[in-house]
Residue, then its C-alpha position, 0 to 999 in steps of 0.5 A: m444626473r445628465h447622461i453623456n452620449k459617448r457616441f463618436f463625435r462627427p464634425t458638422p459640415a460647417l466645421v469641415v468648411a471652417f477647417i479647410a478655410l483655416f488650412a488654406a489661410m495657413g498655407g497661403v504664404g507658401y502658395s503665394a511665394v510659388k505663384m509670385k509674379a516676375n519682378s514683384v519683389k522690390t528693394k523695400n521687401i528685402r531686409d538689410a543683409a538678407v541677400t548673402t553670397n551663398k544665396i546668389a547663384d553662380g554667374s547671376v551677377t554679370t558685368p552689366k549689372l555692376a555699378p560703374d564704380a564697383v571694384a572687386p577685392n582682387a582689383r583693389n589689391a592690384s591697385n594697392a600694389e600699383n600704388a605701392a610701386n608708385a610710392m617709390r617714385l616721385g613725380g613719375a621718376a624712380p630713385g636716382e633720377c632728377q627731381t626737385g629737392w633730390l641730389k642731382a649730382s656729386i663729384v670730387v675734382d682734383t684741380s692739379a690736373l687742370t692748367v693753363d695749357n690743359p684747362d678742360g677735363v672730364v670728372p667721374g661722378f654722379d649725374c642724375a640726368s645722364k649716366s654717360a662717362d663724360a656727363i660732368h665736364v670741368h673747365r678752368e676759367a682762371t686760377g682757382q676758378y672752375t666752371i662745372s657743366l652737368a649734362g641735362i641738369d637744372t641745378g638750383t643749389a650747390v654745396s662744396s668743400s675742400a681737401g687740403a690745408n687752409a683751402v676754402t671753396a664755394a659754388s654758385k649757379i651760372v645757368n641751368g646745368q652750370l656751376l662756378a666753383k672757386v677755391w682760395n687760401n683761407g689765410d690770404a684769400q688768394f685764389v689757388d690751384g692744385k686743390t681737391f674739392s667735392l661738390i654736390a648739386f641739388 
């Protein structure tokens, strides 16, 4: 039977060198990371989503490093708030101001106050271009015919209705800011004074 030498095993010099080489190879990654040259890490060396917020030092990303179209979340929210405010305006005009398709003026005219001797009058009402007390002026042209001047308004369409038995009204544009309203009896189509009519202009 073969005798086994139970002496303590001593590594040979070659085995020691092999172990040293092995440990050097295993620790080489850490060593190289410490000794890497400046700017040696390229974009292709970084995997997607590897750089997170907690890995970026405070103050390390400055304005010169941002892209021209970069938008911070707070700035985007501020922009949205501004857009929400602008959504309340059409073409830069706030509600109540003059805009195409919006109500530009509305009045109620009592023609009994307009006579041959006193053909002119100021009518209270809504004028989108002017908030002055005399913004809407009415002039009696003839029996049942009245020119309505609206300060600063480019009128395109007008609709009128009358109050009173068998009275009919109609309104048409003369020039920008002026409408002609006519009032007549429904029974005989004769123009008539003393009626009250309402008018809205767009």
